ModelCIF file with pLDDT and N, C-alpha, C, O atoms, coordinates in Angstrom:
data_MODEL
#
_entry.id   MODEL 
#
_entity.id                         1 
_entity.type                       polymer 
_entity.pdbx_number_of_molecules   1 
#
_entity_poly.entity_id                      1 
_entity_poly.type                           'polypeptide(L)' 
_entity_poly.nstd_linkage                   no 
_entity_poly.nstd_monomer                   no 
_entity_poly.pdbx_seq_one_letter_code       MAGKQQKSYPLRLEEDLSQWVKERAKDGDRSINAELVRIVRKAKEEEEQKKAA 
_entity_poly.pdbx_seq_one_letter_code_can   MAGKQQKSYPLRLEEDLSQWVKERAKDGDRSINAELVRIVRKAKEEEEQKKAA 
_entity_poly.pdbx_strand_id                 A 
#
loop_
_entity_poly_seq.entity_id 
_entity_poly_seq.num 
_entity_poly_seq.mon_id 
_entity_poly_seq.hetero 
1 1  MET n 
1 2  ALA n 
1 3  GLY n 
1 4  LYS n 
1 5  GLN n 
1 6  GLN n 
1 7  LYS n 
1 8  SER n 
1 9  TYR n 
1 10 PRO n 
1 11 LEU n 
1 12 ARG n 
1 13 LEU n 
1 14 GLU n 
1 15 GLU n 
1 16 ASP n 
1 17 LEU n 
1 18 SER n 
1 19 GLN n 
1 20 TRP n 
1 21 VAL n 
1 22 LYS n 
1 23 GLU n 
1 24 ARG n 
1 25 ALA n 
1 26 LYS n 
1 27 ASP n 
1 28 GLY n 
1 29 ASP n 
1 30 ARG n 
1 31 SER n 
1 32 ILE n 
1 33 ASN n 
1 34 ALA n 
1 35 GLU n 
1 36 LEU n 
1 37 VAL n 
1 38 ARG n 
1 39 ILE n 
1 40 VAL n 
1 41 ARG n 
1 42 LYS n 
1 43 ALA n 
1 44 LYS n 
1 45 GLU n 
1 46 GLU n 
1 47 GLU n 
1 48 GLU n 
1 49 GLN n 
1 50 LYS n 
1 51 LYS n 
1 52 ALA n 
1 53 ALA n 
#
_struct_asym.id          A 
_struct_asym.entity_id   1 
#
loop_
_ma_qa_metric.id 
_ma_qa_metric.mode 
_ma_qa_metric.name 
_ma_qa_metric.software_group_id 
_ma_qa_metric.type 
1 global pLDDT . pLDDT 
2 local  pLDDT . pLDDT 
#
_ma_qa_metric_global.metric_id      1 
_ma_qa_metric_global.metric_value   93.55 
_ma_qa_metric_global.model_id       1 
_ma_qa_metric_global.ordinal_id     1 
#
loop_
_ma_qa_metric_local.label_asym_id 
_ma_qa_metric_local.label_comp_id 
_ma_qa_metric_local.label_seq_id 
_ma_qa_metric_local.metric_id 
_ma_qa_metric_local.metric_value 
_ma_qa_metric_local.model_id 
_ma_qa_metric_local.ordinal_id 
A MET 1  2 52.00 1 1  
A ALA 2  2 62.00 1 2  
A GLY 3  2 68.00 1 3  
A LYS 4  2 80.00 1 4  
A GLN 5  2 82.00 1 5  
A GLN 6  2 86.00 1 6  
A LYS 7  2 90.00 1 7  
A SER 8  2 91.00 1 8  
A TYR 9  2 90.00 1 9  
A PRO 10 2 93.00 1 10 
A LEU 11 2 94.00 1 11 
A ARG 12 2 96.00 1 12 
A LEU 13 2 96.00 1 13 
A GLU 14 2 97.00 1 14 
A GLU 15 2 97.00 1 15 
A ASP 16 2 98.00 1 16 
A LEU 17 2 98.00 1 17 
A SER 18 2 97.00 1 18 
A GLN 19 2 98.00 1 19 
A TRP 20 2 98.00 1 20 
A VAL 21 2 98.00 1 21 
A LYS 22 2 98.00 1 22 
A GLU 23 2 98.00 1 23 
A ARG 24 2 98.00 1 24 
A ALA 25 2 98.00 1 25 
A LYS 26 2 98.00 1 26 
A ASP 27 2 98.00 1 27 
A GLY 28 2 97.00 1 28 
A ASP 29 2 98.00 1 29 
A ARG 30 2 98.00 1 30 
A SER 31 2 97.00 1 31 
A ILE 32 2 96.00 1 32 
A ASN 33 2 95.00 1 33 
A ALA 34 2 97.00 1 34 
A GLU 35 2 97.00 1 35 
A LEU 36 2 97.00 1 36 
A VAL 37 2 96.00 1 37 
A ARG 38 2 98.00 1 38 
A ILE 39 2 98.00 1 39 
A VAL 40 2 97.00 1 40 
A ARG 41 2 97.00 1 41 
A LYS 42 2 98.00 1 42 
A ALA 43 2 98.00 1 43 
A LYS 44 2 98.00 1 44 
A GLU 45 2 98.00 1 45 
A GLU 46 2 97.00 1 46 
A GLU 47 2 97.00 1 47 
A GLU 48 2 97.00 1 48 
A GLN 49 2 96.00 1 49 
A LYS 50 2 95.00 1 50 
A LYS 51 2 94.00 1 51 
A ALA 52 2 95.00 1 52 
A ALA 53 2 88.00 1 53 
#
loop_
_atom_site.group_PDB 
_atom_site.id 
_atom_site.type_symbol 
_atom_site.label_atom_id 
_atom_site.label_alt_id 
_atom_site.label_comp_id 
_atom_site.label_asym_id 
_atom_site.label_entity_id 
_atom_site.label_seq_id 
_atom_site.pdbx_PDB_ins_code 
_atom_site.Cartn_x 
_atom_site.Cartn_y 
_atom_site.Cartn_z 
_atom_site.occupancy 
_atom_site.B_iso_or_equiv 
_atom_site.pdbx_formal_charge 
_atom_site.auth_seq_id 
_atom_site.auth_comp_id 
_atom_site.auth_asym_id 
_atom_site.auth_atom_id 
_atom_site.pdbx_PDB_model_num 
ATOM 1   N N  . MET A 1 1  ? -0.600  5.678   -13.740 1.00 52.00 ? 1  MET A N  1 
ATOM 2   C CA . MET A 1 1  ? 1.111   5.764   -13.658 1.00 52.00 ? 1  MET A CA 1 
ATOM 3   C C  . MET A 1 1  ? 1.533   5.434   -14.951 1.00 52.00 ? 1  MET A C  1 
ATOM 4   O O  . MET A 1 1  ? 2.488   4.677   -15.123 1.00 52.00 ? 1  MET A O  1 
ATOM 5   N N  . ALA A 1 2  ? 0.867   5.963   -15.934 1.00 62.00 ? 2  ALA A N  1 
ATOM 6   C CA . ALA A 1 2  ? 1.418   5.694   -17.437 1.00 62.00 ? 2  ALA A CA 1 
ATOM 7   C C  . ALA A 1 2  ? 2.652   6.786   -17.543 1.00 62.00 ? 2  ALA A C  1 
ATOM 8   O O  . ALA A 1 2  ? 2.549   7.983   -17.275 1.00 62.00 ? 2  ALA A O  1 
ATOM 9   N N  . GLY A 1 3  ? 3.766   6.149   -17.965 1.00 68.00 ? 3  GLY A N  1 
ATOM 10  C CA . GLY A 1 3  ? 4.860   6.946   -18.223 1.00 68.00 ? 3  GLY A CA 1 
ATOM 11  C C  . GLY A 1 3  ? 5.676   6.975   -17.136 1.00 68.00 ? 3  GLY A C  1 
ATOM 12  O O  . GLY A 1 3  ? 6.822   7.422   -17.189 1.00 68.00 ? 3  GLY A O  1 
ATOM 13  N N  . LYS A 1 4  ? 5.075   6.447   -15.959 1.00 80.00 ? 4  LYS A N  1 
ATOM 14  C CA . LYS A 1 4  ? 6.216   6.681   -14.498 1.00 80.00 ? 4  LYS A CA 1 
ATOM 15  C C  . LYS A 1 4  ? 6.878   5.263   -14.466 1.00 80.00 ? 4  LYS A C  1 
ATOM 16  O O  . LYS A 1 4  ? 6.179   4.261   -14.612 1.00 80.00 ? 4  LYS A O  1 
ATOM 17  N N  . GLN A 1 5  ? 8.320   5.178   -14.261 1.00 82.00 ? 5  GLN A N  1 
ATOM 18  C CA . GLN A 1 5  ? 8.985   4.097   -13.912 1.00 82.00 ? 5  GLN A CA 1 
ATOM 19  C C  . GLN A 1 5  ? 8.741   3.599   -12.618 1.00 82.00 ? 5  GLN A C  1 
ATOM 20  O O  . GLN A 1 5  ? 9.040   4.312   -11.661 1.00 82.00 ? 5  GLN A O  1 
ATOM 21  N N  . GLN A 1 6  ? 8.204   2.392   -12.421 1.00 86.00 ? 6  GLN A N  1 
ATOM 22  C CA . GLN A 1 6  ? 8.199   1.880   -11.146 1.00 86.00 ? 6  GLN A CA 1 
ATOM 23  C C  . GLN A 1 6  ? 9.326   1.028   -10.627 1.00 86.00 ? 6  GLN A C  1 
ATOM 24  O O  . GLN A 1 6  ? 9.956   0.248   -11.341 1.00 86.00 ? 6  GLN A O  1 
ATOM 25  N N  . LYS A 1 7  ? 9.531   1.210   -9.424  1.00 90.00 ? 7  LYS A N  1 
ATOM 26  C CA . LYS A 1 7  ? 10.873  0.399   -8.769  1.00 90.00 ? 7  LYS A CA 1 
ATOM 27  C C  . LYS A 1 7  ? 10.157  -0.686  -7.919  1.00 90.00 ? 7  LYS A C  1 
ATOM 28  O O  . LYS A 1 7  ? 9.186   -0.614  -7.166  1.00 90.00 ? 7  LYS A O  1 
ATOM 29  N N  . SER A 1 8  ? 11.021  -1.797  -8.317  1.00 91.00 ? 8  SER A N  1 
ATOM 30  C CA . SER A 1 8  ? 10.664  -3.167  -7.257  1.00 91.00 ? 8  SER A CA 1 
ATOM 31  C C  . SER A 1 8  ? 11.295  -3.025  -6.210  1.00 91.00 ? 8  SER A C  1 
ATOM 32  O O  . SER A 1 8  ? 12.391  -2.468  -6.167  1.00 91.00 ? 8  SER A O  1 
ATOM 33  N N  . TYR A 1 9  ? 10.595  -3.590  -5.045  1.00 90.00 ? 9  TYR A N  1 
ATOM 34  C CA . TYR A 1 9  ? 10.955  -3.294  -3.671  1.00 90.00 ? 9  TYR A CA 1 
ATOM 35  C C  . TYR A 1 9  ? 10.606  -4.614  -2.864  1.00 90.00 ? 9  TYR A C  1 
ATOM 36  O O  . TYR A 1 9  ? 9.469   -4.877  -2.473  1.00 90.00 ? 9  TYR A O  1 
ATOM 37  N N  . PRO A 1 10 ? 11.788  -5.460  -2.648  1.00 93.00 ? 10 PRO A N  1 
ATOM 38  C CA . PRO A 1 10 ? 11.417  -6.628  -1.968  1.00 93.00 ? 10 PRO A CA 1 
ATOM 39  C C  . PRO A 1 10 ? 10.903  -6.355  -0.520  1.00 93.00 ? 10 PRO A C  1 
ATOM 40  O O  . PRO A 1 10 ? 11.464  -5.498  0.162   1.00 93.00 ? 10 PRO A O  1 
ATOM 41  N N  . LEU A 1 11 ? 9.951   -6.996  -0.088  1.00 94.00 ? 11 LEU A N  1 
ATOM 42  C CA . LEU A 1 11 ? 9.189   -6.536  1.363   1.00 94.00 ? 11 LEU A CA 1 
ATOM 43  C C  . LEU A 1 11 ? 8.792   -7.997  2.005   1.00 94.00 ? 11 LEU A C  1 
ATOM 44  O O  . LEU A 1 11 ? 8.136   -8.927  1.536   1.00 94.00 ? 11 LEU A O  1 
ATOM 45  N N  . ARG A 1 12 ? 9.387   -7.841  3.135   1.00 96.00 ? 12 ARG A N  1 
ATOM 46  C CA . ARG A 1 12 ? 9.173   -9.141  4.286   1.00 96.00 ? 12 ARG A CA 1 
ATOM 47  C C  . ARG A 1 12 ? 8.174   -8.586  5.318   1.00 96.00 ? 12 ARG A C  1 
ATOM 48  O O  . ARG A 1 12 ? 8.394   -7.646  6.082   1.00 96.00 ? 12 ARG A O  1 
ATOM 49  N N  . LEU A 1 13 ? 7.189   -9.216  5.238   1.00 96.00 ? 13 LEU A N  1 
ATOM 50  C CA . LEU A 1 13 ? 6.218   -8.931  6.412   1.00 96.00 ? 13 LEU A CA 1 
ATOM 51  C C  . LEU A 1 13 ? 6.069   -9.994  7.373   1.00 96.00 ? 13 LEU A C  1 
ATOM 52  O O  . LEU A 1 13 ? 6.353   -11.151 7.067   1.00 96.00 ? 13 LEU A O  1 
ATOM 53  N N  . GLU A 1 14 ? 5.635   -9.674  8.532   1.00 97.00 ? 14 GLU A N  1 
ATOM 54  C CA . GLU A 1 14 ? 5.275   -10.739 9.520   1.00 97.00 ? 14 GLU A CA 1 
ATOM 55  C C  . GLU A 1 14 ? 3.949   -11.301 9.203   1.00 97.00 ? 14 GLU A C  1 
ATOM 56  O O  . GLU A 1 14 ? 3.090   -10.622 8.640   1.00 97.00 ? 14 GLU A O  1 
ATOM 57  N N  . GLU A 1 15 ? 3.732   -12.750 9.616   1.00 97.00 ? 15 GLU A N  1 
ATOM 58  C CA . GLU A 1 15 ? 2.571   -13.418 8.915   1.00 97.00 ? 15 GLU A CA 1 
ATOM 59  C C  . GLU A 1 15 ? 1.447   -12.780 9.155   1.00 97.00 ? 15 GLU A C  1 
ATOM 60  O O  . GLU A 1 15 ? 0.657   -12.682 8.216   1.00 97.00 ? 15 GLU A O  1 
ATOM 61  N N  . ASP A 1 16 ? 1.094   -12.189 10.463  1.00 98.00 ? 16 ASP A N  1 
ATOM 62  C CA . ASP A 1 16 ? -0.208  -11.477 10.688  1.00 98.00 ? 16 ASP A CA 1 
ATOM 63  C C  . ASP A 1 16 ? -0.620  -10.428 9.654   1.00 98.00 ? 16 ASP A C  1 
ATOM 64  O O  . ASP A 1 16 ? -1.746  -10.399 9.157   1.00 98.00 ? 16 ASP A O  1 
ATOM 65  N N  . LEU A 1 17 ? 0.569   -9.387  9.300   1.00 98.00 ? 17 LEU A N  1 
ATOM 66  C CA . LEU A 1 17 ? 0.490   -8.571  8.480   1.00 98.00 ? 17 LEU A CA 1 
ATOM 67  C C  . LEU A 1 17 ? 0.351   -9.042  6.977   1.00 98.00 ? 17 LEU A C  1 
ATOM 68  O O  . LEU A 1 17 ? -0.375  -8.435  6.189   1.00 98.00 ? 17 LEU A O  1 
ATOM 69  N N  . SER A 1 18 ? 0.996   -10.022 6.667   1.00 97.00 ? 18 SER A N  1 
ATOM 70  C CA . SER A 1 18 ? 0.876   -10.486 5.496   1.00 97.00 ? 18 SER A CA 1 
ATOM 71  C C  . SER A 1 18 ? -0.711  -11.119 5.089   1.00 97.00 ? 18 SER A C  1 
ATOM 72  O O  . SER A 1 18 ? -1.251  -10.989 3.991   1.00 97.00 ? 18 SER A O  1 
ATOM 73  N N  . GLN A 1 19 ? -1.123  -11.634 5.955   1.00 98.00 ? 19 GLN A N  1 
ATOM 74  C CA . GLN A 1 19 ? -2.610  -12.169 6.035   1.00 98.00 ? 19 GLN A CA 1 
ATOM 75  C C  . GLN A 1 19 ? -3.428  -11.103 5.973   1.00 98.00 ? 19 GLN A C  1 
ATOM 76  O O  . GLN A 1 19 ? -4.209  -11.095 5.021   1.00 98.00 ? 19 GLN A O  1 
ATOM 77  N N  . TRP A 1 20 ? -3.468  -10.093 6.819   1.00 98.00 ? 20 TRP A N  1 
ATOM 78  C CA . TRP A 1 20 ? -4.422  -8.881  6.804   1.00 98.00 ? 20 TRP A CA 1 
ATOM 79  C C  . TRP A 1 20 ? -4.162  -8.333  5.605   1.00 98.00 ? 20 TRP A C  1 
ATOM 80  O O  . TRP A 1 20 ? -5.204  -8.075  5.002   1.00 98.00 ? 20 TRP A O  1 
ATOM 81  N N  . VAL A 1 21 ? -2.912  -7.977  4.863   1.00 98.00 ? 21 VAL A N  1 
ATOM 82  C CA . VAL A 1 21 ? -3.052  -7.181  3.516   1.00 98.00 ? 21 VAL A CA 1 
ATOM 83  C C  . VAL A 1 21 ? -3.678  -8.162  2.352   1.00 98.00 ? 21 VAL A C  1 
ATOM 84  O O  . VAL A 1 21 ? -4.271  -7.706  1.374   1.00 98.00 ? 21 VAL A O  1 
ATOM 85  N N  . LYS A 1 22 ? -3.479  -9.512  2.571   1.00 98.00 ? 22 LYS A N  1 
ATOM 86  C CA . LYS A 1 22 ? -3.945  -10.411 1.621   1.00 98.00 ? 22 LYS A CA 1 
ATOM 87  C C  . LYS A 1 22 ? -5.480  -10.336 1.643   1.00 98.00 ? 22 LYS A C  1 
ATOM 88  O O  . LYS A 1 22 ? -6.136  -10.307 0.602   1.00 98.00 ? 22 LYS A O  1 
ATOM 89  N N  . GLU A 1 23 ? -6.024  -10.307 2.862   1.00 98.00 ? 23 GLU A N  1 
ATOM 90  C CA . GLU A 1 23 ? -7.507  -10.207 3.109   1.00 98.00 ? 23 GLU A CA 1 
ATOM 91  C C  . GLU A 1 23 ? -8.000  -8.979  2.436   1.00 98.00 ? 23 GLU A C  1 
ATOM 92  O O  . GLU A 1 23 ? -8.716  -9.068  1.439   1.00 98.00 ? 23 GLU A O  1 
ATOM 93  N N  . ARG A 1 24 ? -7.615  -7.740  2.983   1.00 98.00 ? 24 ARG A N  1 
ATOM 94  C CA . ARG A 1 24 ? -7.887  -6.436  2.492   1.00 98.00 ? 24 ARG A CA 1 
ATOM 95  C C  . ARG A 1 24 ? -7.934  -6.666  0.861   1.00 98.00 ? 24 ARG A C  1 
ATOM 96  O O  . ARG A 1 24 ? -9.019  -6.507  0.301   1.00 98.00 ? 24 ARG A O  1 
ATOM 97  N N  . ALA A 1 25 ? -6.922  -6.989  0.187   1.00 98.00 ? 25 ALA A N  1 
ATOM 98  C CA . ALA A 1 25 ? -6.891  -7.014  -1.310  1.00 98.00 ? 25 ALA A CA 1 
ATOM 99  C C  . ALA A 1 25 ? -7.831  -7.861  -1.852  1.00 98.00 ? 25 ALA A C  1 
ATOM 100 O O  . ALA A 1 25 ? -8.381  -7.453  -2.875  1.00 98.00 ? 25 ALA A O  1 
ATOM 101 N N  . LYS A 1 26 ? -8.175  -9.012  -1.395  1.00 98.00 ? 26 LYS A N  1 
ATOM 102 C CA . LYS A 1 26 ? -9.119  -9.748  -1.830  1.00 98.00 ? 26 LYS A CA 1 
ATOM 103 C C  . LYS A 1 26 ? -10.389 -9.263  -1.605  1.00 98.00 ? 26 LYS A C  1 
ATOM 104 O O  . LYS A 1 26 ? -11.189 -9.464  -2.519  1.00 98.00 ? 26 LYS A O  1 
ATOM 105 N N  . ASP A 1 27 ? -10.870 -8.556  -0.429  1.00 98.00 ? 27 ASP A N  1 
ATOM 106 C CA . ASP A 1 27 ? -11.990 -7.873  -0.357  1.00 98.00 ? 27 ASP A CA 1 
ATOM 107 C C  . ASP A 1 27 ? -12.202 -6.711  -1.063  1.00 98.00 ? 27 ASP A C  1 
ATOM 108 O O  . ASP A 1 27 ? -13.336 -6.273  -1.258  1.00 98.00 ? 27 ASP A O  1 
ATOM 109 N N  . GLY A 1 28 ? -11.023 -6.080  -1.533  1.00 97.00 ? 28 GLY A N  1 
ATOM 110 C CA . GLY A 1 28 ? -11.263 -4.885  -2.496  1.00 97.00 ? 28 GLY A CA 1 
ATOM 111 C C  . GLY A 1 28 ? -10.961 -5.117  -3.944  1.00 97.00 ? 28 GLY A C  1 
ATOM 112 O O  . GLY A 1 28 ? -10.735 -4.269  -4.808  1.00 97.00 ? 28 GLY A O  1 
ATOM 113 N N  . ASP A 1 29 ? -11.008 -6.689  -4.071  1.00 98.00 ? 29 ASP A N  1 
ATOM 114 C CA . ASP A 1 29 ? -10.702 -7.097  -5.407  1.00 98.00 ? 29 ASP A CA 1 
ATOM 115 C C  . ASP A 1 29 ? -9.590  -6.341  -6.171  1.00 98.00 ? 29 ASP A C  1 
ATOM 116 O O  . ASP A 1 29 ? -9.732  -5.780  -7.258  1.00 98.00 ? 29 ASP A O  1 
ATOM 117 N N  . ARG A 1 30 ? -8.457  -6.414  -5.428  1.00 98.00 ? 30 ARG A N  1 
ATOM 118 C CA . ARG A 1 30 ? -7.028  -5.767  -5.791  1.00 98.00 ? 30 ARG A CA 1 
ATOM 119 C C  . ARG A 1 30 ? -5.969  -6.649  -5.685  1.00 98.00 ? 30 ARG A C  1 
ATOM 120 O O  . ARG A 1 30 ? -6.116  -7.612  -4.932  1.00 98.00 ? 30 ARG A O  1 
ATOM 121 N N  . SER A 1 31 ? -4.844  -6.502  -6.339  1.00 97.00 ? 31 SER A N  1 
ATOM 122 C CA . SER A 1 31 ? -3.639  -7.478  -5.968  1.00 97.00 ? 31 SER A CA 1 
ATOM 123 C C  . SER A 1 31 ? -3.236  -7.049  -4.866  1.00 97.00 ? 31 SER A C  1 
ATOM 124 O O  . SER A 1 31 ? -3.730  -6.009  -4.431  1.00 97.00 ? 31 SER A O  1 
ATOM 125 N N  . ILE A 1 32 ? -2.259  -7.722  -4.151  1.00 96.00 ? 32 ILE A N  1 
ATOM 126 C CA . ILE A 1 32 ? -1.450  -7.397  -3.071  1.00 96.00 ? 32 ILE A CA 1 
ATOM 127 C C  . ILE A 1 32 ? -0.623  -6.119  -3.198  1.00 96.00 ? 32 ILE A C  1 
ATOM 128 O O  . ILE A 1 32 ? -0.627  -5.233  -2.343  1.00 96.00 ? 32 ILE A O  1 
ATOM 129 N N  . ASN A 1 33 ? 0.077   -6.090  -4.313  1.00 95.00 ? 33 ASN A N  1 
ATOM 130 C CA . ASN A 1 33 ? 0.801   -4.844  -4.917  1.00 95.00 ? 33 ASN A CA 1 
ATOM 131 C C  . ASN A 1 33 ? -0.337  -3.529  -4.539  1.00 95.00 ? 33 ASN A C  1 
ATOM 132 O O  . ASN A 1 33 ? -0.213  -2.599  -3.743  1.00 95.00 ? 33 ASN A O  1 
ATOM 133 N N  . ALA A 1 34 ? -1.215  -3.811  -5.259  1.00 97.00 ? 34 ALA A N  1 
ATOM 134 C CA . ALA A 1 34 ? -2.127  -2.548  -5.386  1.00 97.00 ? 34 ALA A CA 1 
ATOM 135 C C  . ALA A 1 34 ? -2.770  -2.115  -4.182  1.00 97.00 ? 34 ALA A C  1 
ATOM 136 O O  . ALA A 1 34 ? -3.256  -0.989  -4.080  1.00 97.00 ? 34 ALA A O  1 
ATOM 137 N N  . GLU A 1 35 ? -2.792  -3.105  -3.119  1.00 97.00 ? 35 GLU A N  1 
ATOM 138 C CA . GLU A 1 35 ? -3.502  -2.861  -1.812  1.00 97.00 ? 35 GLU A CA 1 
ATOM 139 C C  . GLU A 1 35 ? -2.342  -2.141  -0.929  1.00 97.00 ? 35 GLU A C  1 
ATOM 140 O O  . GLU A 1 35 ? -2.594  -1.167  -0.220  1.00 97.00 ? 35 GLU A O  1 
ATOM 141 N N  . LEU A 1 36 ? -1.107  -2.690  -1.034  1.00 97.00 ? 36 LEU A N  1 
ATOM 142 C CA . LEU A 1 36 ? 0.269   -1.942  -0.540  1.00 97.00 ? 36 LEU A CA 1 
ATOM 143 C C  . LEU A 1 36 ? 0.131   -0.627  -0.941  1.00 97.00 ? 36 LEU A C  1 
ATOM 144 O O  . LEU A 1 36 ? -0.054  0.307   -0.160  1.00 97.00 ? 36 LEU A O  1 
ATOM 145 N N  . VAL A 1 37 ? 0.214   -0.535  -2.115  1.00 96.00 ? 37 VAL A N  1 
ATOM 146 C CA . VAL A 1 37 ? 0.381   0.891   -2.611  1.00 96.00 ? 37 VAL A CA 1 
ATOM 147 C C  . VAL A 1 37 ? -0.854  1.850   -1.867  1.00 96.00 ? 37 VAL A C  1 
ATOM 148 O O  . VAL A 1 37 ? -0.648  2.898   -1.255  1.00 96.00 ? 37 VAL A O  1 
ATOM 149 N N  . ARG A 1 38 ? -1.932  1.321   -2.050  1.00 98.00 ? 38 ARG A N  1 
ATOM 150 C CA . ARG A 1 38 ? -3.289  2.210   -1.635  1.00 98.00 ? 38 ARG A CA 1 
ATOM 151 C C  . ARG A 1 38 ? -2.878  2.469   -0.147  1.00 98.00 ? 38 ARG A C  1 
ATOM 152 O O  . ARG A 1 38 ? -2.880  3.657   0.174   1.00 98.00 ? 38 ARG A O  1 
ATOM 153 N N  . ILE A 1 39 ? -2.563  1.657   0.716   1.00 98.00 ? 39 ILE A N  1 
ATOM 154 C CA . ILE A 1 39 ? -2.105  1.751   2.193   1.00 98.00 ? 39 ILE A CA 1 
ATOM 155 C C  . ILE A 1 39 ? -0.932  2.890   2.067   1.00 98.00 ? 39 ILE A C  1 
ATOM 156 O O  . ILE A 1 39 ? -1.388  3.953   2.487   1.00 98.00 ? 39 ILE A O  1 
ATOM 157 N N  . VAL A 1 40 ? 0.041   2.985   1.754   1.00 97.00 ? 40 VAL A N  1 
ATOM 158 C CA . VAL A 1 40 ? 1.036   3.662   2.032   1.00 97.00 ? 40 VAL A CA 1 
ATOM 159 C C  . VAL A 1 40 ? 0.878   5.134   1.299   1.00 97.00 ? 40 VAL A C  1 
ATOM 160 O O  . VAL A 1 40 ? 1.335   6.147   1.830   1.00 97.00 ? 40 VAL A O  1 
ATOM 161 N N  . ARG A 1 41 ? 0.171   5.160   -0.002  1.00 97.00 ? 41 ARG A N  1 
ATOM 162 C CA . ARG A 1 41 ? -0.566  6.580   -0.457  1.00 97.00 ? 41 ARG A CA 1 
ATOM 163 C C  . ARG A 1 41 ? -1.421  7.002   0.526   1.00 97.00 ? 41 ARG A C  1 
ATOM 164 O O  . ARG A 1 41 ? -1.378  8.229   0.616   1.00 97.00 ? 41 ARG A O  1 
ATOM 165 N N  . LYS A 1 42 ? -2.204  6.479   1.324   1.00 98.00 ? 42 LYS A N  1 
ATOM 166 C CA . LYS A 1 42 ? -3.170  6.686   2.401   1.00 98.00 ? 42 LYS A CA 1 
ATOM 167 C C  . LYS A 1 42 ? -2.455  7.508   3.491   1.00 98.00 ? 42 LYS A C  1 
ATOM 168 O O  . LYS A 1 42 ? -2.722  8.658   3.839   1.00 98.00 ? 42 LYS A O  1 
ATOM 169 N N  . ALA A 1 43 ? -1.441  6.647   3.985   1.00 98.00 ? 43 ALA A N  1 
ATOM 170 C CA . ALA A 1 43 ? -0.662  6.921   5.172   1.00 98.00 ? 43 ALA A CA 1 
ATOM 171 C C  . ALA A 1 43 ? 0.127   8.428   4.623   1.00 98.00 ? 43 ALA A C  1 
ATOM 172 O O  . ALA A 1 43 ? 0.231   9.393   5.381   1.00 98.00 ? 43 ALA A O  1 
ATOM 173 N N  . LYS A 1 44 ? 0.583   8.437   3.373   1.00 98.00 ? 44 LYS A N  1 
ATOM 174 C CA . LYS A 1 44 ? 1.551   9.501   3.068   1.00 98.00 ? 44 LYS A CA 1 
ATOM 175 C C  . LYS A 1 44 ? 0.605   10.686  2.977   1.00 98.00 ? 44 LYS A C  1 
ATOM 176 O O  . LYS A 1 44 ? 1.070   11.673  3.548   1.00 98.00 ? 44 LYS A O  1 
ATOM 177 N N  . GLU A 1 45 ? -0.511  10.864  2.461   1.00 98.00 ? 45 GLU A N  1 
ATOM 178 C CA . GLU A 1 45 ? -1.605  11.916  2.296   1.00 98.00 ? 45 GLU A CA 1 
ATOM 179 C C  . GLU A 1 45 ? -2.039  12.236  3.789   1.00 98.00 ? 45 GLU A C  1 
ATOM 180 O O  . GLU A 1 45 ? -2.385  13.395  4.018   1.00 98.00 ? 45 GLU A O  1 
ATOM 181 N N  . GLU A 1 46 ? -2.051  11.403  4.725   1.00 97.00 ? 46 GLU A N  1 
ATOM 182 C CA . GLU A 1 46 ? -2.321  11.870  6.093   1.00 97.00 ? 46 GLU A CA 1 
ATOM 183 C C  . GLU A 1 46 ? -1.372  12.704  6.727   1.00 97.00 ? 46 GLU A C  1 
ATOM 184 O O  . GLU A 1 46 ? -1.569  13.737  7.367   1.00 97.00 ? 46 GLU A O  1 
ATOM 185 N N  . GLU A 1 47 ? -0.233  12.073  6.443   1.00 97.00 ? 47 GLU A N  1 
ATOM 186 C CA . GLU A 1 47 ? 1.058   12.673  7.044   1.00 97.00 ? 47 GLU A CA 1 
ATOM 187 C C  . GLU A 1 47 ? 1.069   14.034  6.438   1.00 97.00 ? 47 GLU A C  1 
ATOM 188 O O  . GLU A 1 47 ? 1.312   14.958  7.214   1.00 97.00 ? 47 GLU A O  1 
ATOM 189 N N  . GLU A 1 48 ? 0.843   14.324  5.167   1.00 97.00 ? 48 GLU A N  1 
ATOM 190 C CA . GLU A 1 48 ? 1.164   15.518  4.769   1.00 97.00 ? 48 GLU A CA 1 
ATOM 191 C C  . GLU A 1 48 ? -0.101  16.573  5.087   1.00 97.00 ? 48 GLU A C  1 
ATOM 192 O O  . GLU A 1 48 ? 0.066   17.793  5.080   1.00 97.00 ? 48 GLU A O  1 
ATOM 193 N N  . GLN A 1 49 ? -1.107  16.073  5.305   1.00 96.00 ? 49 GLN A N  1 
ATOM 194 C CA . GLN A 1 49 ? -2.279  16.536  5.964   1.00 96.00 ? 49 GLN A CA 1 
ATOM 195 C C  . GLN A 1 49 ? -1.675  17.504  7.379   1.00 96.00 ? 49 GLN A C  1 
ATOM 196 O O  . GLN A 1 49 ? -1.664  18.716  7.599   1.00 96.00 ? 49 GLN A O  1 
ATOM 197 N N  . LYS A 1 50 ? -1.255  16.431  8.080   1.00 95.00 ? 50 LYS A N  1 
ATOM 198 C CA . LYS A 1 50 ? -0.998  16.760  9.612   1.00 95.00 ? 50 LYS A CA 1 
ATOM 199 C C  . LYS A 1 50 ? 0.041   17.780  9.472   1.00 95.00 ? 50 LYS A C  1 
ATOM 200 O O  . LYS A 1 50 ? 0.036   18.666  10.327  1.00 95.00 ? 50 LYS A O  1 
ATOM 201 N N  . LYS A 1 51 ? 0.928   17.822  8.561   1.00 94.00 ? 51 LYS A N  1 
ATOM 202 C CA . LYS A 1 51 ? 2.174   18.773  8.500   1.00 94.00 ? 51 LYS A CA 1 
ATOM 203 C C  . LYS A 1 51 ? 1.378   20.226  7.752   1.00 94.00 ? 51 LYS A C  1 
ATOM 204 O O  . LYS A 1 51 ? 1.856   21.327  8.028   1.00 94.00 ? 51 LYS A O  1 
ATOM 205 N N  . ALA A 1 52 ? 0.412   20.157  7.005   1.00 95.00 ? 52 ALA A N  1 
ATOM 206 C CA . ALA A 1 52 ? -0.122  21.357  6.478   1.00 95.00 ? 52 ALA A CA 1 
ATOM 207 C C  . ALA A 1 52 ? -0.872  22.002  7.537   1.00 95.00 ? 52 ALA A C  1 
ATOM 208 O O  . ALA A 1 52 ? -1.002  23.226  7.514   1.00 95.00 ? 52 ALA A O  1 
ATOM 209 N N  . ALA A 1 53 ? -1.403  21.268  8.508   1.00 88.00 ? 53 ALA A N  1 
ATOM 210 C CA . ALA A 1 53 ? -2.465  22.061  9.769   1.00 88.00 ? 53 ALA A CA 1 
ATOM 211 C C  . ALA A 1 53 ? -1.736  22.815  10.615  1.00 88.00 ? 53 ALA A C  1 
ATOM 212 O O  . ALA A 1 53 ? -2.288  23.425  11.531  1.00 88.00 ? 53 ALA A O  1 
#
């Protein structure tokens, strides 16, 4: 992401979702932010693939 400006976005999650993300981040040795970006990016790619099909 070098050279790209990132926007801060406050996010409120229900406790169960928050815990799930924290566990995934820990298991993947990533920050919570990096895990959320990974999850959103994967969802976006899947949506784009469905539209292209």
